[in-house]
C-alpha positions as CSV (number, residue, x, y, z in Angstrom):
1,X,0.1,0.0,0.0
2,X,1.5,3.4,-1.0
3,X,1.8,6.2,1.4
4,X,-0.3,9.3,0.5
5,X,2.3,12.2,1.0
6,X,-0.4,14.9,0.0
7,X,-2.6,13.7,2.7
8,X,0.3,13.5,5.3
9,X,1.4,17.1,4.3
10,X,-2.2,18.5,4.8
11,X,-2.5,16.9,8.4
12,X,1.1,17.2,9.7
13,X,1.1,19.4,13.0
14,X,3.2,20.1,16.0
15,X,2.8,17.7,18.9
16,X,0.1,18.9,21.4
17,X,0.9,18.9,25.0
18,X,-0.8,22.3,26.2
19,X,-3.6,20.3,27.7
20,X,-1.2,18.4,30.1
21,X,-0.1,19.7,33.5
22,X,3.8,19.2,33.6
23,X,3.5,19.9,37.3
24,X,2.2,16.5,37.8
25,X,6.0,15.4,37.6
26,X,6.5,17.2,41.1
27,X,4.3,14.6,42.9
28,X,5.5,11.9,40.6
29,X,9.1,12.5,39.3
30,X,10.8,10.3,36.9
31,X,13.8,8.3,37.9
32,X,17.3,9.2,37.4
33,X,17.7,6.4,34.9
34,X,14.6,7.6,33.0
35,X,15.9,11.2,32.8
36,X,19.3,10.0,31.4
37,X,17.2,8.2,28.6
38,X,15.0,11.1,28.0
39,X,18.0,13.4,27.5
40,X,19.3,11.1,25.1
41,X,16.0,10.9,23.3
42,X,15.6,14.5,23.2
43,X,19.1,15.2,21.9
44,X,18.5,12.7,19.1
45,X,15.2,14.3,18.1
46,X,16.7,17.7,18.1
47,X,19.6,16.4,15.9
48,X,17.1,15.5,13.2
49,X,17.7,18.7,11.3
50,X,21.4,17.7,10.9
51,X,20.4,14.5,9.4
52,X,18.2,16.4,7.0
53,X,21.2,18.5,6.0
54,X,23.2,15.6,5.3
55,X,20.5,13.8,3.2
56,X,19.8,16.9,1.1
57,X,23.0,16.5,-0.6
58,X,22.1,12.9,-1.8
59,X,20.1,11.8,-4.9
60,X,17.0,11.9,-2.3
61,X,16.7,15.4,-2.9
62,X,15.6,15.0,-6.5
63,X,12.4,13.3,-5.5
64,X,9.6,16.0,-4.7
65,X,7.7,13.3,-2.6
66,X,10.6,12.5,-0.6
67,X,11.5,16.1,0.1
68,X,7.9,17.1,1.1
69,X,8.0,14.2,3.6
70,X,11.4,15.1,4.9
71,X,10.4,18.5,5.6
72,X,7.5,17.8,7.5
73,X,9.2,15.0,9.2
74,X,11.9,17.3,10.5
75,X,9.1,19.7,11.6
76,X,7.3,17.2,13.8
77,X,10.6,15.8,15.2
78,X,11.5,19.3,16.2
79,X,8.5,19.4,18.4
80,X,9.1,16.1,19.8
81,X,12.4,17.4,21.2
82,X,10.7,20.5,22.5
83,X,8.2,18.4,24.7
84,X,10.8,16.1,26.0
85,X,12.9,19.3,26.9
86,X,10.0,20.8,28.7
87,X,9.9,17.4,30.8
88,X,13.5,17.6,31.5
89,X,13.1,21.3,32.6
90,X,10.6,20.4,34.9
91,X,13.1,18.0,36.5
92,X,15.9,20.6,36.9
93,X,17.8,19.3,33.9
94,X,19.3,22.2,31.8
95,X,18.2,22.3,28.2
96,X,18.0,24.9,25.5
97,X,20.2,26.4,22.8
98,X,23.3,26.2,24.6
99,X,23.0,22.4,25.3
100,X,22.2,21.9,21.6
101,X,25.1,23.9,20.4
102,X,27.5,22.1,22.7
103,X,26.2,18.8,21.5
104,X,27.0,19.7,17.9
105,X,30.3,21.3,18.7
106,X,31.3,18.0,20.5
107,X,31.2,16.1,17.2
108,X,33.7,18.0,15.7
109,X,35.1,17.2,12.3
110,X,33.0,14.2,12.3
111,X,29.9,16.5,11.9
112,X,31.5,18.8,9.3
113,X,32.7,16.1,7.1
114,X,29.3,14.0,7.3
115,X,27.5,16.0,4.3
116,X,30.5,15.9,2.0
117,X,31.3,12.2,2.8
118,X,27.6,11.2,2.3
119,X,27.3,13.3,-0.8
120,X,30.2,11.8,-2.5
121,X,29.3,8.1,-1.7
122,X,25.6,8.6,-2.4
123,X,25.9,10.5,-5.8
124,X,28.4,7.8,-6.9
125,X,25.8,5.1,-6.1
126,X,23.1,6.9,-7.9
127,X,19.4,6.4,-7.3
128,X,19.7,3.1,-5.8
129,X,21.2,5.0,-2.8
130,X,17.7,6.1,-2.1
131,X,16.7,2.4,-1.3
132,X,19.4,2.5,1.4
133,X,18.2,6.0,2.8
134,X,14.7,4.7,2.8
135,X,15.5,1.3,4.5
136,X,17.8,3.0,6.9
137,X,15.0,5.5,8.0
138,X,12.4,2.6,8.2
139,X,14.7,0.8,10.6
140,X,15.5,3.7,12.7
141,X,11.8,4.6,12.9
142,X,10.8,1.1,14.2
143,X,13.6,1.5,16.7
144,X,12.4,4.8,17.9
145,X,8.7,3.8,18.1
146,X,9.9,0.7,20.0
147,X,12.0,2.8,22.4
148,X,9.1,4.9,23.3
149,X,7.0,1.8,24.0
150,X,9.7,0.1,26.1
151,X,10.0,3.5,28.1
152,X,6.4,3.5,28.8
153,X,6.6,-0.3,29.9
154,X,9.8,0.3,32.1
155,X,9.2,3.6,33.8
156,X,5.3,3.5,34.1
157,X,4.6,7.1,34.9
158,X,1.0,8.0,33.8
159,X,2.0,11.6,32.6
160,X,5.1,10.3,30.6
161,X,3.0,7.7,29.1
162,X,0.7,10.0,27.6
163,X,3.3,12.1,26.2
164,X,5.2,9.2,24.8
165,X,1.9,7.7,23.4
166,X,1.4,10.9,21.4
167,X,4.9,11.0,20.1
168,X,4.7,7.5,19.0
169,X,1.5,8.0,17.3
170,X,3.2,10.6,14.9
171,X,6.0,8.2,14.5
172,X,3.6,5.5,13.1
173,X,3.1,7.7,9.9
174,X,6.9,8.3,9.7
175,X,7.3,4.5,9.8
176,X,4.4,4.1,6.9
177,X,6.3,6.4,4.6
178,X,9.8,4.8,5.0
179,X,8.6,1.4,5.1
180,X,6.5,2.0,1.7
181,X,9.4,3.6,0.0
182,X,11.9,1.0,1.0
183,X,9.9,-1.9,0.0
184,X,9.1,-0.3,-3.4
185,X,12.8,0.7,-4.2
186,X,14.0,-2.7,-2.9
187,X,11.6,-4.9,-4.7
188,X,13.1,-6.5,-7.9
189,X,16.3,-4.6,-7.6
190,X,19.1,-6.7,-6.6
191,X,21.8,-3.8,-6.8
192,X,19.8,-1.8,-4.4
193,X,19.4,-4.8,-2.0
194,X,23.1,-5.4,-2.0
195,X,24.0,-1.7,-1.4
196,X,21.6,-1.7,1.3
197,X,22.5,-4.9,2.9
198,X,26.2,-4.0,3.0
199,X,25.5,-0.3,4.3
200,X,23.6,-1.9,7.1
201,X,26.0,-4.7,7.9
202,X,28.9,-2.4,8.1
203,X,27.5,1.1,9.2
204,X,24.2,0.8,11.0
205,X,24.1,1.4,14.7
206,X,21.2,2.0,17.1
207,X,19.5,5.3,16.6
208,X,21.6,8.1,18.1
209,X,24.8,6.1,18.3
210,X,26.6,8.3,15.9
211,X,25.9,11.3,18.0
212,X,25.6,10.2,21.7
213,X,28.7,9.0,23.7
214,X,29.1,5.2,23.9
215,X,28.2,5.1,27.7
216,X,25.0,7.0,27.1
217,X,24.2,4.4,24.3
218,X,24.8,1.7,26.8
219,X,22.7,3.1,29.3
220,X,19.7,3.4,26.9
221,X,20.0,0.0,25.8
222,X,20.3,-1.4,29.2
223,X,17.5,0.6,30.5
224,X,14.9,-0.2,27.6
225,X,16.1,-3.5,26.6
226,X,17.7,-5.3,29.4
227,X,15.9,-8.5,30.3
228,X,14.0,-11.1,28.5
229,X,11.1,-8.6,27.5
230,X,13.7,-6.3,26.1
231,X,15.5,-8.9,24.0
232,X,12.1,-10.1,22.8
233,X,11.3,-6.6,21.6
234,X,14.7,-6.4,19.9
235,X,13.9,-9.5,18.0
236,X,10.6,-8.3,17.0
237,X,12.3,-5.4,15.3
238,X,14.7,-7.7,13.5
239,X,11.8,-9.9,12.3
240,X,10.4,-6.7,10.6
241,X,13.7,-6.2,8.9
242,X,13.8,-9.6,7.6
243,X,10.5,-8.9,5.7
244,X,12.3,-6.1,3.5
245,X,13.4,-7.6,0.2
246,X,16.9,-9.0,0.2
247,X,17.4,-8.1,4.1
248,X,16.7,-11.5,5.8
249,X,18.9,-12.6,8.6
250,X,20.9,-9.5,9.4
251,X,19.9,-9.4,13.3
252,X,20.9,-5.6,13.6
253,X,19.1,-4.7,16.5
254,X,20.0,-8.0,18.6
255,X,23.6,-7.4,17.3
256,X,23.6,-3.9,18.9
257,X,22.3,-5.3,22.3
258,X,25.2,-8.0,22.1
259,X,27.7,-5.4,21.3
260,X,26.9,-3.6,24.6
261,X,26.8,-6.7,26.5
262,X,23.1,-7.0,26.8
263,X,22.2,-10.6,26.1
264,X,19.0,-11.4,28.4
């Protein structure tokens, strides 16, 4: 089933939270482990504009449906970061432009070179790169949606649950777009399948791992996916990846857990 980009463009909107009273966190604050995860998620959502920057120098920018989606995807992700920042601020955790600027500066030359490297590689590969971009996006959105669902289950805070459910609802449409595009571009295209499989095997890491320090990635994965329920959820994501043409048997998410010593 194809994704209706025009319908998405007409209905995309900032996340609504003005009907929620964040002062409820004063009586039922989040745990220290949860706040650390929330900081991670907020930083990754806020960094979406930098991912967009890197993608607009690839063949993906030639497709008007993709650029329409990416424009609104970035806009919605911005508001996800904003509400998560409000929750952090309510707990006395510093946020704002200074924090975001420090995060980007910390990446140094890695961040400055990213669009150049991506542009050269993607344009050498040509249109088949778009299949990799769309597949990468689908997997990241599956992981993001899963992360919010696991966060709800682990922390069990009513107000946080409502906020994360609203975010996850918007993420389902992001998943639908990337999944639809990935399947269409991989189906019947062995070259695109080979390129995508190679890229995922050698370069993919859990969402945010290219931005956040390794100890923060470890904490997030341990907090959300430690234990049998977390491992089962990781395997559910890998099963979804298996259904994409030419990508069976990669075990990407479980591999990430194993890399961080999370086995059960």
